[in-house]
N, C-alpha and C positions, 0 to 999 in steps of 0.2 A: 700842709694839705697835700693829699695825692692828686696828681694831675691825671684825670681819668681818661684822657685821650692819648696818653703815653704810657701804655703797659710795658712791663719788662719783657714778657713773652706772651704770645697768643697761641692757643691750642683749639683745634676742633676735635670733637669726641663723639664716636658712635660705638655701638656694640650690638651683638647678637642679631645679625642679618638673617641667618637661617635660610640662605639661598639654596634652592634645590630644583630638581626636575619638575616639569609642569604638572604631572599626574598627581592629583589629590593635594597639591601644595597650596591651592587657594584657600584652604581651610587652616593652614598652618603658618603661612608667611605671605608677605606681599611681594616677595622677590622669587621669580622662577624663570626658567629658560625660555618660556613663551610670553614674557612680559613685553607689551608694546610700548613704544616711546611716547605715543599720543593716545588720549589727551594727557598733558603734562601732570595734571593734578592727580591722575590715577596711577602714576608712576613715581615712587618715592625717590628714585635716583634722579630722574629728570627735574623733579620739582626741587630737590636739594640743589641741583646745578643752577636753577633759576635764582634761588635765595643767594647763592654765592655771587652770581653775576650782578644781580639787582642791588644787593647790599655792599658790593665791593669787598667781600670777605677775603682776606689774606691772613695766613697764619704761619707761625714758625714750625709747629708740629701738628701732625694729624695722627690721633691715636684711635685704633680700632681694637676694642677690648675683648675680642674672641667670638667664637661661633659665626665665622663667615658662612660656613656650610651648614646644612641640617643633616644629622645622622651620618656624617662622613660622605655625603653625596659628592662624587668627584665633579660632575657637571656643575653642580651648584657652587662647589668651591672655586673652580676655575672662573665661572661667571662672576661670582661675588668678588674675587680679587680683581677681576677686570673692572667692575663697577667702581671699587675703591680707588683704583689707580686713576680712573677718569676724574673722580672728585678730587683726588690729591693734586693733580695737574692744575685744576681750576683754582684750588686754594693756594697754589704756588708755595707749598710748604717745603721747608728745608729737609724735614725728615718725616716719613710715613713709617709708623711703628704698629705692628700687630702683636696682640697677645694671642696665645694659642688657647682655643676653647675645647671643652670636652667633646663638642659635636665635630670639631675639626679633627680630633684624634679618635673619633668614633670608629670601631671596627664594625664593618658591615656584615661580615660572616663569622661563624664560629672559629674557623681556621685562620682568619686574618690575624696579623700580629701588629705590634706597635710600629714595626718597620714599614709596613704597608702604608699607614697614614703618614709617617715622617717621610717616606719616599715621595709621596705626593706633594707634601709641603716644601721639601727641599728642592724639588724640581720645578717649582712655580716661581717665576721671576718676580722679585719685589716683595716676596714673603720669607720671613717675617719683617724684613727691613728694606726700605728703599730710600736711600739718602741722596740729596742733590750732589754732594761730594761722595761718591761711592768708594773711595779709597779704603775705607774701614769696613765696608760691608761684609767681606768674607771673613775677616778676623772675628768681627763681632758675632756673626752667625755661627761660626765653629764654637765659640765660647758659649753661646746660648744653648745649643743642642748638647754640648758636652757637660755643662755645669748645671743645666736646668735654670739658669738665669744669666744675665749679662749686665754690665754697667757701661753706660754710654755717657761719656763726658765730652761735650763739644766746646767747652770753654764758656758757654753761656748758661747751660743747664746740665744737671746730673740726672740721668734717667735710669732707674732700675727696672728691668723687664724680667718678670718671674714667669716660668712655665708651670703653672699650677694643674695642668692637665697631663703631666708626663708619666703618672703612674697608672693610667688606665690600662688594664691588661686583658679585658675580654668584653664582649658585646654588651652594651648598655650599662657598663660599670660606671657609676657616677663618682667613684672615689677620686678625690682630688689630692693634691700634694700633702704629704706629711712633713711638716717643717721640724725635722728632727735635729739632734745635736750636731750631726755632721754637717748638715746644711747651714745651721746657725753659725757654726765656727767658720765655715768657708765664707759665708757672706760677710760676717764681721771682719774678717781678714781682708776681703776685697774692698770694704767700705771704709776701713781704717784711715787710709790716706786722705779720705775726703771729708773726715769729720768736722775740720775747722773751716771747710770751704764755705764761702758766703753767697754762693749762687743757689738758686732754687733747686730742691732735690725732690723728684717725683717718682714714686713707685707705681707700676702698673701690672695688673694680672687679670685673669679671668674670674677666679672665684673669690668669694667674700671671706675676709679674715675674721669677722665677727658674725654672730647670728643675724640673719636678716629675714625675719618672718614675713610671709606674704599674707594676703587678705584671707585666703583659705587655707585651712590646716592640711589640705592635700599637698601643698607645695611647702615643704619643710626646709630647715637650714642644716639638714643632715650632711650635705655636701660642703659644708663650711671647711675652710682649711684647718686641718688638725694641728693644734698648737699655734693657731693664728695670733693668739696673744703674745707668744714669744716672738713671732715675726714683727708684730707692732712695736714691741719694746726695742727690738734692734733698730727699727726706723726711728723711733723717738730718740734713742740714744745717739744716733747719728745725724740729728737735727734735720730730718726730712720735713718737707712742706706739707705733703699729703699723699694719700694712696688712692688710686682709681681702679675700679674693677667693673666687670660686666656680670653676666650669668643670670642674675636676678632680673626679671623683665620690668620691674617697677623701679623708677629712679629714686634715689635716696641720698641725702647729704646729712651726715651726723659727725658728732665728735666722739672720739674715744680718749678720755683724759686729755681734752684740748687738742687732740690731733685729728684733723678732718679726714673722713672716708667718704668717698663719692662713688655711689653706684650709678651708672649711666642709663640703666634701663635698656629697652631693646629698640633697635632701629626699624625693624620690619616683622619680627615674629608676631603672630596672632594667638600662639599658644598662651593661655591664661590671661593675656592682655584683654582680648575681646570679651572673654567670659565675665570680666569684672569691669568692663567699660573703662579700661585704662588706656593710656596713649602711648604710641610709639614716639621716641624722642631722638633729637639731636642737640648738641650743646656746643657753645663757643665759650671758652675759659679764658679770661684775661688775668694774668698775675702781675701784681704791682709790688714794687719794692717800697717798704715803709721802714726807713732807718735800717736796722738789722734784721728785720723780719719781712715775710711776704704774705700778701693777702690776695684772695681770689674772688673775682666777679664772674658769675656764671649766667649766660643767656641761653634759654631753653626754648626750643620749638617743638610743637607736637603735630603729628600727622593727621589731616582730615581728608577723607577720600574725595570730598567735593571741592575742596580748595587747595589741597596740597599742604605744605608746611606752614603752619600759622603760629602766632603767639597765643598762649592760652589766656582766656578771659575768666577762667574759673579759679579763684584763689584757694578752693579746697583741694585742688590737684597740685602737682609739683609746680612751684612758681615760675613765671616766665623769666624773672631775675631773682637770683639768690647768690650766695657767696659764703665766704668763710674768712676768719681772721680778725674780726672786730673784737676788741677788748673793752669797749665802752658799755657801761650799763644801759639797758634799754630805756630806763626812766630818764637818763641823762641825754640820750639821743632825742627822745620826745621834747625834753626841755629845750634843746637846741633848735629843733624845728620850730617850736612855738615862739622862741625868742626872735628867730630870723624872719618869720612870716606872719605871726599873728599877735605879737605883743603890742605892736602899735595900734591895734584895733580893740584893745581890751576894754576900754571905756567908751567905745564909739559905736553908734548904730549904723555906720556906713555899710552900704551893701557890698563894698569891695571885699570885705572880710569873708563874704560867701562865695567868692569867685574861686573856681577850681584852679589849682596850681599843678603844672605838669610835674610828675614825680621825678623826672630827669633833672629839672631845676632844683628840686628839693635835695636830691641825693648829690648833685654837684656841690651844693652849699654844705650839707651835712654828710660827709663822705662815708661814715660808718654804716649808713643804710645799705650801701652796695655790698657790704661784706658780712651780712647776716644770713645764717642758715634758715631753712624753712621754719623750723620750730621757733627760732628767735623772731622771725617775721610775724608769727602768730602772737607772740608776746607783744611785739610792737603794735599791732592792731588793737590789742586790749589796752595798752597804755594810751594810744591815741584817743580811744573812746572816752577816757577820763577827762580829756581836754575837749571833748565834743567834736573830735576830728575823725575822719574815716578816709580810707583809700578806695576809690571807685575804679573799676576796669571796664573799658568798652569792649564791643565785639571784636576789635582788632587787637586787643591786649594792651591798649594804651592806658597807663595808670595816672590818675590824678588825685591829688589830696584836696579835701574840701572840709569846711566847717559845716556842721549839721545845723539846720534851722531849729 
């Protein structure tokens, strides 16, 4: 059984801050240069800090999956990186790692070049990497800009950082990276020495490697990584644990041939999130070692302007707790739950069988519940119904299992 209080590594994840100047930004993003610190609930950064302090959140890594700025706004980029570094200090992370987003690489004028955006990023301290032990920073950064990717091996985790915004060459160009044969061969050569490594291997980038359709047809998957399936095959062949990306403002966790792909959604953008009543999100990912494999448990918080960051109580949205890595059939998980908590009441009229059970107690006893994707959690609910069981969530996101009358 996995000890849930002893993860192998802990990661905080945000993406798509879209920070910019104050003018007109209130309709596009929650982060701008005139954002006030108080009240805390109206400031996503200060509210995030409160969560970290109150919940004693400490992580090994802090991933920011691109689009710190909005449309290449310099003031927004500088402020956004400053915000992130403040959060990073509170998280006490060993490594802060940014992916480069298309808005970070965005050209503001027709005569701007890719060098203008790179100039801004290369001269911003802590971007794209800020390590507690900064001896490798310069070498890693040079490799990242030169190769359009870099491999970070700190002895505990292998992290592949891909620059999927490097081919933008004019204003408003949404074209992402083309994973061509040259890059495939280069990446396979770089990863070959790590193929048999038993540490977790995580790939991060800004764009999605597979189609990620949104709620409305106006937001398409045309900016998907070209030949993303080839990239995924390289990762699978080198035994990667998962890939994480941003860009799409709706969070999603799914498998591609049993390989987990996690989209973090947006931290602060209001573009298309508010239109469809979707949430801004932050995530904490705990990765556990289970013999020769790794599993992940994701805790998600959503932003509420009246309360700040809270746990969602709406199970139709992205779940407050989800994960990846379970190999157990859903029906068998339900049987385990029933055996552990309800079997003893099978032929009894005792009122005790109707008492609500904290889902934390349930998932501690039946570990695989922690490592189910959102679609698998929906299957779990259906299987629980067959046993006359259901999961209730209160206004604070607290989940409880109960037997229905």
